[in-house]
C-alpha positions, 0 to 999 in steps of 0.5 A: 310853250304848252300849258296844262289845263284841267278840262271841265270833267277834271281831266288834265289836257296839254294845250298849245299856246298861240305861238306854238300853233303859229310855229306848227303852221310855219313848219307845215307851210315849209313842207308844202313849199318843199312838195311844190318844189318837186322837179317837173320831171317827177310830177304825176303828169310827167310820169303819165306822159313817159308811161304813155310814150313807153306804151306806144313804143312797146306797141310799135315794137310788138307790131314790128315783131309780129310782122318780122316773125311772120316773115321769118316763119315764111322765109325759114319754111321757104328756105327748107329749114325745119325742126328735126324730123320735119319737112315742108311741102309747097301747095301752089295756087288753085290746087284741090285736095293736094295730099301732104307727103307721098301718099299721106297716112294715119299718124302724119303730123302737120305742125303749121302752114304759112299762107302766102297771098298773092293779092289782098283778095286771095282765094280760100285755103282749106286743110282737111284730115280725110273728109274732115275740114280742120282749118279754113282761111276764107280769103275773099275781097280785101281779106288781107291788108298786105301781101305779108305771109302769115303762119297758122299753127295746126299742131295735128296728127292725121286720123287718115291723111292731110290734104290742102286746097288752095284758091286763086292767088294764094299758096301754102307752105305746110310743115310737118312729118309726112309719109 
């Protein structure tokens, strides 16, 4: 039940009776009870825990995918499977300025190299275009955590010709279009 009363300034106001206030409080209390009755799997903490689990699973999947991609690149290159118009050339350990292709030439393309360490402390790998170094893997003591091959995208066109130098305990598979 509501009561219309005149305020001190003469304006009319609707005021709730004590019974109406008690009834309204009862409705609010019932709603709070319903909120507290939300199943545990819908709680904020439960959702955060699920999210954390999903992020951990995604991180593990990306890590595995990265290792599998590196292995796939290495295995594909080693098997001689290349994009149309591309070829692969192997550079064994301890080579100095091995020319990619028969003679190498201006305009040759070097898409990527796959570096295969033989130990966790492999030697240096250097890729040059003529006298200009365009990529260096420094190698050295404990420079890699495993013997999994890894791919480095070069995506370059030779101004003179591409050469690769390898240190001890490391070989390379170069993929591109060589003269």
